[in-house]
Each structure stands twice: as C-alpha cells, then as structure tokens.
C-alpha positions, 0 to 999 in steps of 0.5 A: 500500500502506498501512503502520502508524505503527509500520512507518513509524517502524521504516523511518525509523529504519533509514534514518536509522541507515544514513545517519548512523550508529548513534550517533544516536537518531532519536526523533520529536521530533529535528530531522533537521538540527539534532539529527541533523546531516543535510545535504541529501545525507543527507536525499536518501539517507535518502529514497531508502532509505525509498522503496525499503523502502516502495515509495512515492514521496516528494516531495523538496522536501516532505521537505527542508522537514520539520524533525523525524523525527516530521513525516517519519513523519506525511508518509509515513503520509499518503502511504502511506495516501492522505490 
C-alpha cells in the first residue's frame, strides 16, 4: 500500500509522541537521538508502532542508522511506495 508524505509524517509523529512523550516536537529536521533523546529501545518501539499503523515492514538496522525524523519519513515513503 502506498501512503502520502503527509500520512507518513502524521504516523511518525504519533509514534514518536507515544514513545517519548508529548513534550517533544518531532519536526523533520530533529535528530531522533540527539534532539529527541531516543535510545535504541525507543527507536525499536517507535518502529514497531509505525509498522503496525502502516502495515509495512521496516528494516531495523536501516532505521537505527537514520539520524533525523525527516530521513525516517523519506525511508518509509520509499518503502511504502516501492522505490
């Protein structure tokens, strides 16, 4: 199934808020680790939430190497749209 960038952005923001709390602004330029304080367990938890919401499988090794929220959103967009 394909998703728009807006749909992906909304799902990612919801997953981040569910994982680290509502006090964090999950803007696309923010670093998941440095700005949002996410560790590897947080990233794994967020990844599972995104996979469940979108019905897609993400490569955990790839997700762990991504730095910003925007990079994550672009990766999901490419996966969900078959690029």
